[in-house]
C-alpha positions in Angstrom: 0.0 -23.8 -4.1 3.1 -22.1 -2.6 4.7 -25.5 -1.8 4.2 -26.5 -5.5 5.9 -23.2 -6.5 8.8 -23.9 -4.2 9.2 -27.4 -5.6 9.2 -26.1 -9.1 11.5 -23.2 -8.5 13.3 -23.9 -5.2 14.8 -20.9 -3.3 13.0 -18.2 -5.5 10.5 -15.7 -4.3 6.9 -16.9 -4.4 4.0 -14.5 -3.7 0.3 -14.5 -2.8 -1.3 -11.2 -3.8 -4.7 -9.9 -3.3 -6.3 -6.5 -4.0 -7.5 -4.2 -1.2 -10.8 -5.9 -0.5 -8.9 -8.6 1.3 -8.1 -5.9 3.9 -11.4 -4.0 3.6 -14.3 -6.6 3.1 -15.1 -9.1 5.8 -16.8 -11.4 3.2 -13.8 -11.5 1.0 -12.3 -15.2 1.1 -8.7 -13.9 1.1 -7.7 -12.5 4.4 -5.2 -9.9 5.7 -3.4 -12.7 7.5 -3.0 -14.5 4.2 -1.4 -11.3 2.6 0.9 -10.7 5.5 2.1 -14.3 6.4 2.0 -16.4 3.3 4.7 -16.1 0.5 8.0 -14.4 0.4 6.8 -10.8 1.0 3.6 -8.9 1.7 2.4 -7.5 -1.5 0.1 -4.4 -1.6 -2.2 -3.2 -4.2 -3.3 0.5 -3.8 -5.9 2.2 -5.9 -7.8 5.4 -4.9 -10.8 4.5 -7.1 -11.9 2.3 -4.1 -13.7 5.4 -2.7 -10.6 7.0 -1.2 -10.9 9.8 -3.7 -14.1 11.0 -1.9 -11.8 12.8 0.4 -10.2 14.6 -2.6 -8.0 13.3 -5.4 -4.9 14.8 -3.9 -6.0 14.7 -0.3 -3.8 13.3 2.4 -6.1 10.2 2.5 -5.5 9.6 -1.3 -1.7 10.2 -1.4 -1.2 8.1 1.9 -3.4 5.2 0.9 -0.3 3.1 -0.1 1.5 3.9 3.1 -1.7 3.0 5.1 -2.1 -0.3 3.3 1.6 -1.1 3.9 1.2 -0.5 7.7 -2.0 -2.6 7.7 0.0 -5.4 6.2 2.9 -4.9 8.6 0.6 -5.0 11.6 -0.8 -8.4 10.5 2.6 -10.0 9.9 4.1 -12.6 12.3 7.6 -11.5 11.4 8.2 -7.7 12.3 11.0 -7.6 9.7 9.0 -9.1 6.8 9.6 -7.3 3.6 6.8 -5.5 1.9 6.4 -4.9 -1.8 4.2 -2.1 -3.1 3.4 -4.2 -6.1 0.6 -2.1 -7.6 -0.1 1.6 -7.5 -1.2 3.8 -10.3 -2.8 7.1 -11.1 -6.3 6.5 -12.6 -8.1 9.0 -14.8 -10.7 9.6 -13.3 -10.7 10.1 -10.3 -7.4 12.1 -10.9 -7.1 14.7 -13.7 -4.3 14.8 -16.2 -2.5 17.6 -14.4 -2.7 15.9 -11.0 -0.9 12.6 -11.9 2.7 13.7 -11.4 2.0 15.2 -8.0 0.0 12.1 -7.0 2.8 9.9 -8.0 5.5 12.0 -6.2 3.6 12.3 -2.9 2.5 8.7 -2.9 5.9 7.3 -3.5 7.5 9.6 -0.9 5.1 8.3 1.8 5.7 4.8 0.8 9.5 5.3 1.0 8.9 6.3 4.6 7.9 2.8 5.6 10.3 0.2 7.1 11.4 -3.0 5.2 10.1 -1.8 1.8 11.3 -4.3 -0.8 10.3 -2.1 -3.8 7.6 -0.2 -5.7 6.3 -1.3 -9.0 4.1 1.3 -10.8 1.0 0.1 -12.7 1.7 0.1 -15.5 4.4 0.4 -18.2 2.3 1.5 -21.3 -1.0 3.1 -22.0 -3.6 0.9 -23.8 -4.3 2.1 -27.4 -7.6 3.7 -28.0 -7.9 1.4 -31.0 -8.8 -1.2 -28.5 -12.4 -0.3 -27.7 -13.5 -2.8 -25.1 -11.5 -1.6 -22.0 -13.1 0.3 -19.1 -12.4 4.0 -19.4 -9.9 4.2 -16.6 -7.7 1.5 -18.1 -6.4 3.5 -21.1 -4.1 6.1 -19.4 -2.5 4.2 -16.6 1.0 3.8 -18.3 4.2 5.6 -17.6 4.7 5.5 -21.4 2.0 6.3 -23.9 0.7 3.8 -26.5 3.3 4.9 -29.1 6.2 4.5 -26.8 6.8 8.1 -25.6 7.6 8.6 -22.0 4.9 10.8 -20.2 5.6 13.4 -17.5 4.7 10.7 -14.9 7.5 8.5 -16.2 10.1 11.1 -15.9 9.0 11.9 -12.4 9.1 8.2 -11.4 12.6 7.8 -13.0 13.8 10.8 -11.1 12.7 9.6 -7.8 14.1 6.1 -8.6 17.6 7.7 -9.3 17.5 9.8 -6.2 16.5 6.9 -4.1 19.2 4.6 -5.3 21.8 7.3 -4.7 20.6 8.7 -1.4 18.3 6.2 0.3 18.4 6.1 4.0 16.2 3.5 5.8 13.5 5.4 7.6 13.2 5.5 11.3 10.9 3.0 13.1 7.3 4.1 14.0 6.7 4.4 17.7 3.0 5.3 17.5 0.5 2.8 16.4 -3.3 2.4 16.2 -4.7 -0.7 17.9 -6.9 -3.0 15.8 -9.0 -6.1 16.9 -8.1 -9.1 14.7 -11.3 -11.1 14.4 -14.3 -9.0 15.3 -17.2 -10.0 12.9 -17.5 -7.3 10.1 -14.3 -5.7 11.4 -12.5 -5.4 8.1 -15.1 -2.7 7.1 -13.6 -0.3 9.9 -10.3 -0.4 7.8 -11.8 0.8 4.5 -11.9 4.4 3.5 -14.6 6.0 5.7 -14.3 3.4 8.4 -13.4 4.2 12.0 -9.9 2.7 11.9 -9.1 4.3 8.6 -10.2 7.8 9.8 -8.3 7.4 13.1 -5.0 6.4 11.4 -5.4 9.2 8.8 -6.2 11.9 11.5 -2.9 11.0 13.2 -1.0 11.0 10.0 -2.4 14.4 9.1 -1.4 15.7 12.5 2.2 14.9 11.9 2.5 11.4 13.5 3.8 8.4 11.6 1.3 5.8 12.7 1.7 2.1 12.5 -0.9 -0.6 13.1 -0.8 -3.2 15.8 -3.3 -6.0 16.6 -5.0 -5.3 19.9 -3.8 -8.6 21.4 -0.3 -7.8 20.4 -0.5 -4.3 21.8 -0.4 -5.7 25.3 2.8 -7.8 24.5 5.8 -6.0 25.7 8.1 -8.2 23.5 6.1 -7.5 20.3 5.9 -3.7 21.0 9.7 -3.7 21.7 10.5 -5.6 18.5 8.6 -3.0 16.5 9.7 0.0 18.6 6.0 0.9 19.5 5.8 3.1 22.7 2.2 4.5 22.3 -1.0 2.8 21.1 -4.2 4.7 20.1 -7.6 2.9 20.0 -10.3 4.2 17.9 
C-alpha cells in the first residue's frame, strides 16, 4: 500500500495510522512495530476514553497519555530520530466536564511538546457536530475547537495561544536519559502497556515522581550503541 502511495505521489509523506489498541491489545492485527517503522512518521492517536480516565479526568495519567504513547512509539522505532506526529488528541465530554477541557488541552500539549522529534500536533477536531444530526454517539458532538455555528470556543483560543507561543519561543527539549525496559514479543505483552497495566503504571509512577521516562525494548537496553544514540543512561524494569 505504501509503495503504491509513493508511486502515485513520489516524495510526499505517506502514513500508516492506528488507534491505541495497536499498542495495547495483543490480538489487534496492527502492531506497534508497524506504527513505529512504516510510513514517513510515527502517528499517535491519544484518547482518554480508553479507560485512562479511571485515574481521574485531569490526573497525571490522563494529561500525560499522549506523551506516554509518543514514547511507546519512539521506543519501537528503528531510527532514533524518526519524527512523531501527535495526529489525534481531543477532549471528550464525557469523561471530561466542560470546565476541564481547557486545562486538559494545555497540560496535554505541554507534555507532548516536551518530547523529542515531534513533527506536530493536530487537535481532533475543527468543529462540533450539530445536534440536529441525531445519530452520533454522545461524545462525538462537542470535540471541536469551534462550535457548530462557527464560533471559536475557549479551547480554540487556548490552542491558538499555545501555537503562537510555540512558534515564537520553541526550544527542542532535552533528551530523556531514563527509560523503562519493555519486552518486545512476550505473548499477551501489549496488555501491560495499557492503562492499568504493569508497564503503564511503572512509566507513570516515574513521570509523577519528576522523571522524564522514555521506553526502550529490553533487547536494545543491553546495546551500548542504541543507548548512546538515544542518550539513555538508566533503565528501569517493571
